[in-house]
N, C-alpha and C positions, 0 to 999 in steps of 0.2 A: 382357403387362400386363393385357389384357382377361380372359385366362383366370384369372390370379391374382386379380383383383378379383372375378370371378364365383365362384370357389371359396371365397374368404374370406367373401363375402356369404352363400353357401349355408351355410357352417359357422356363421356368426354367426346366421343365421336358425334353424339347428338348435339352437344353444345357447340362444337366447332362447325358442324353442318349448319345449324341454325344461324349462328353469328356470321359466318362467312357468306352464306347465301343472302342474308339480309344486306350485306355490304356489296355484293357483286352480281346478284341476279334479280330479275323482276320479282315483285312482291305479290303474294296472293293474300288478300285480306277481306274482311267483311265491309260492306258499303258503309259510308259515313257521310254526314252532311255538315262539314265544318262551316263556320261563318265566312261569308264572302267579304273580302276587303276591297277597297278601291285600289285599282292597279297603280303602282307607283310610276312616276315619270321615268322614262328610260333614256339613257345616253349610251351610244355605241362607240367603242374604240376598236378600230381595225388593226390587227397585229399580224406579223409574220414571224414564225419561229425559224424559217429557213434563213440562214445567214445571221442569226442572232449572235451577238458577241459572247465569247466564252467567259464565264465568271471566274476570275482568278481565285485559287484556293488550294488547300492541301487535302489529300485523301488519306484515310486510315482504315485498317481492317478492325472492325469492332468485334466480330466473332465469325470464324470460319472453321469451326471444329466439325467432325463428323456428326451428322444429324441435321435437323431443320431449324433454322433460326428465322423468326418472322415477327411481324407486328412491332417494329421499333418505334420508340417514343423518346423524345429528347427535350431537356430543359437545361440550358447553360452547359456545364461540364458533365451533367448526369444523364444517363440513358437507361432505358429498360427495354426488354424484349422477351418474347416467348421462345423457349427451347424445347424441341421435341426430339427424343433420341430414337424414334421409330420403333421403340419396344414397349410402348404403353406408358412412358413417363413424359410428362410435360411440366416444365418448371418455368418460373419467372426469374430472370436475371437482372441484376442492377450493376451498372458499370460506371466508374469514374473515367471519363474520356480523356482527361489530362494525364492520368497515370496508367490507365489500362487495367486497374484493379477491378476484378469481376467477381461478384458473389451471387449466390442463389438465395432467393427470398424464401423463408420457411413456408411450407404448404404441404399438401397431401400428394404431390406429384401428379395431379391432374388439374393444373392451374394454367390459365391462358388469358389473353386479351387484357393487357395491363396498360396503365397510363401513369404519368408522373407529374408531381407538383412539389417543388422544394424537396424536403426530405421524405415525402410520402409517396408510396407506390400503391395504387389501387388495382385490383385484378379480380377475375372470375375464378372461383374454385368449384369444381364439380363434386357433388356429394351424392350419397345414396338417395336422400330425400328430396334433392333439388339443388340447383346451382345457387351459390351464395356470392356476395361481393365482400371482399376483405381489403382493409387498408393497413399497410405495413409501414411503420416509421423507421427509416434506416438509421436514425440517431439513437432513439430509445430502444430499438429492436423489439417493439411491441406491435401486436396485431389487434385491430378493431374489426369486428364482424358487424356488418349492417343488418339489422333485423329483417327477416323475411327470407323466403325461398323463391327459386326460379328468377333470380336477379342476375343480370349479366351485362357485358359490354359497357363497363363503367368509364366515366371521364371525371377528372378531378382538376380543380383550380382553386387555390386558396383553401378555405375551409369548407368548400362545397363539393359534393360528389353527386353526379347524376348517373342513372343507369336505366336499362330496359328491364321492365317487370313483366314476366311472362306467366305470372300466377293465374291470371284469368284466361290464359290461352289466347289472348289478344295482347300484343305488346303495348304497354303503357310506359310513361316516363315517370320515374320516381327520383327523389332527391334525399340527400342526407347531409345535415349540417353538423360538422365536426365540433363546432364550438358549443352547441346546445344539445346534440344528440337527437335533433328533430328529424323525423322522417315525414316527407310530404309527397302525396300523389299529385303530380303536376298535370296529368291527363287522366280522363276516365270516360272513354268513348269507344266506338266500334272501329275506329281507324287503327292501323298499325303505326304506332309512334316509334320511330327508329333513330338510332345513331346520335344520341345526345352528345353535345360538345360543350364543356364548361369553359368560360373565359379564364385567362390566367389569374385574375384577381378574385374569381369566384362570384362575381356580381351578376353574371348573366349566363343563359343557356340558349343554345340553338339546337333544333332537331327537325326531323321530317315527319310529317303526318301523311300517311300513304293510303291509297285506295286499291281496289283489285287490279286496276290497269297497270300494265308493265311500266316501271319507272314513273309512276304517276303519284307525285307527292306535292304537298305544299310545305313551305318553310315557315317555321314558327320560332319566335324568340320569347324568352321570359326574363324579366329583370327582378332580382330579389331586393325587396325593400326592407325586410327584416327577416330573421330566421323563420323559414317556412312560409313566408308571405311573398307572392310573386305577382307581377303585372305581366300578362301574356298578350301577345299580339301576333297576327298573321302577317308575314312579310311578303308573301305572294298572293295572287288574286283569287285563289280558289279554283282555278282551272286545272290544277294538278299536272303541271308540265315540268316539274322539277324532279330531281332524284334525291337520294339520301346521302350523297357526298356533300358534307357540310363542315364548316369550321368558323371560328370567331376569335378575334383578338380582344373582345370586350367592347369594341366600338363599331366594328364592321362585321356583317354576316357574309360569308362566301359560300357559294353552292354551285352545282351544275344544273343546267336546264336544257332540255331538248326541244324547246318551244319553236325553234326555227328549223327543226329537222336535224340539226347537228348538236353534239354534246359540247356546249360552250360554258365558260365561266361567267358568273354574274356576282356582283356584290353590291351591298347597300348598307346604310347605317342601321344598327339594331333597333333604333327608335323609329325607323321608317324615313323615307326620303327618296332622292333620286337613285334609281337602280342603274348600275353601270354594266353593260354587256361587253365582254371581251370577245370580239369576233375573230377567232383564230381558225385557220384551216385544219381539218382533221378532227379527231375526237380527244377531248380532255377528260382526265379522271383525277380523283383524289386531290382536290384543292385543299391546301393548308395555308393559314395566314398566321404570321407572327410579326408584330410591329407593322411596318408598311410593306412587307414583302409577302407575296402569294407564291407558293411553290405548287407545281402541278405536273402531272404526267401526260405526255402526248403520245398517242398511239397512231401510227401511220404505217400501213402495210405490215401489221403485226410487229413492228418495231416499237419499243417503248423508251422514251427519253424523258429526263427531268429538266424542267425550266423554272425560272424565277421571274416573276413580274413585279416591278417596283411601282406602287401606286403613285408615288410622288412624281416620278420622272416619266411614267408611262413607257418605260423601257423594259423589254423582255430579254433575259439572259439565259444562255445554255449552261447547264450544270454537268450533264453527262453526254457521252458520245452515243450515237445510235446503237441500240441493243434491243433484244427481245425479252428482257427479264428484269429491268430495273423498275421497281414498283414499291407500293406501300410506303411511300416516303413521308417523312415528317420534318417540319422546319421549326427552328426556334431562334429568335434574335435576342441576344443577351448583351446589352450595351451596344458597342460597335461591332460585335462579333456575331456572325450567323453560323448556324450549324444545320446540316441536313443529314438525316439518317435514312437509309433505304436498304432494301434487300435485293440481291441479284442472284441469279442461278449459278451455283458452283458446279462441281463435277456431278453431284447426284442429289443436291438439295439446295435450299436457299441459304446464303450467307449474308451477313449484315456489314455494310460499309458506312463510313462517315465522311462528310465533306465540310471543312471549316473555311470560312471566308470573311473578309471585311465587308461590312455593309456598304454598298456603293454610295458615294457622295452624290448630291444633286448636281446636274449639269451647271446650274447657276453658280456652284462653288468651284467650278473648274478653273476659272480665272484666278481665284485666290490660291488654289493648289499650284498653278503654274508660277505665280509670284513666289510661293514658298520654295518651289523647286529651283527657281533662279537664285534665290537667297542662299540655298544650300550649295549650289555650284560655286558661288562667289566665296562662300566660307571654306571651300576645300583648297583654296590657294593653288589652283591648277595653272599650268603654263598658259600664257595669254591666248595663244592660238586656239587651243582646244576649248578654253573657257568661253571665248567670244563666239566660236562656232556653235557651241551647244546653246548658249543664251540667246543667240540670234534666232535659232529655230523656235525656241519657246516664246520669244516675243512676237514672232510672226504668227504663232499658234493663237496667242491672245488676240491679235488683230483679227484673225479669222473668226474666232468665237464672237467677238463684238460685231462682226459683219454677218453673223448667223450662218457662217460657212463651216459647218461641222466637218464636212468631208475633207476640206483642206487642213483643218486643225488636226484631224486624225492622221493624215498623210505626213504632216510635219512631225508629229510625235513618233510615228514609225521611223522616220529618218533619224530622229534623235536617238531612239533605242538602237538602231543599226550602227550609228556612230559610236555610241557607248560600248557596244559589243565589239566593234572593230578595234577600239583603243584599249580594251581590257588587257592588262599586262604590259601596256606600252605607256601612253601618257596618262592612263588611269590604272589604278590598282584594280585587282579583281573584285575587291570588296566595294570600291567606289563605283565601279561599273554596275555591279549587281544592285546597289542601293539606288542609283539613278534610274536604271531600267525598271525596277520595281515601282518607284514613284511615278514614272511616266505611264506604266501600264495601269496603275490605279486611276490616273486621270483619263486614260482612254476608256476604261470601264465606265467612269462617270459620264462620259460623253456618249456612250453607246457605240463606240467604234467597233467595226467588225474585226 
């Protein structure tokens, strides 16, 4: 028993070391000569995180028990993460975020690096003969083992699983189709192919093809046309200036590149097209995209903060306050609700927290939102004095928006919320005041008010 435990711990340590190093450190690989593609047209958007508006939302503790919780993944109300008790046991947890019900997924207690899609959780399990990738269905309570050994770091979307295959001692990308049981080798070359991400619908994959140079990768995508049949294309130009921080929503590929000397976020259509460069001071890490929102971590003077960028409005929002430990975040947009999971350093290990928010409305919708708020006030049958005062501020805010004077509109909305707060318990009930303030704050968020 002692020998078995020691061997499994050693293999587990090896798996963690390999997987984490691939995600956080420069890669050492054999040379390769991938096809060179024509560089896409680039468009640059200059952004500032300093003074970014705080995204309204609620926070919750997902797991803060003794031990180390890390690698959180989220989809709608469901989350999964890896738990390490610091005594040689590593398990995958599944949690219903709406109820807090938390359960352990069956495994051999040397399990890690999970992902989630619908009722399925995919993860790496360390074994004596080599790591395996397993899929657990939380409804049927059954486990499917993908054929092959030395498979790890899986991603799942719809009926498709992608993973790193280390069987040849050079990382390749493999896929498994749940509907047909088809295993497909997506790559077979001398590069280190890393960090596959499957789109939510299972129709496409993005990954990094890396060379010996530190953080020297190209970004590739593959679209599945039928089970086991893919159309592959290089999204970057073969100069290997990107990293293995990648994500996709099925339409857009998001990644980090240091081609300008800084770690910046880039994104472009999976099928190729204009590449957008988000020029942001400091270093960005771990971009994740869901819907039209890109979450990322900003590192500045060893402090790590989480932000969200809205592709539609080109507004960046702050999610967390400055810290030195908020990292490994994941984002999911489910309808009009967004959720971000991240881990932060507790007393002696990482704990996992969640943040739930309403997806920001487009600034062009702000006028409609203000009209709705005015209609709400009129429907409350308030005393004429307070009703007229509040409505006048909102009408002037509409005028400011029409004049493209966002700063004045924001100032008027702040005056509106201040008046609501001052009249709480007086000409407004506490409930009315809270409702009006919340509605105004959502409009301020849509406008990108500080």
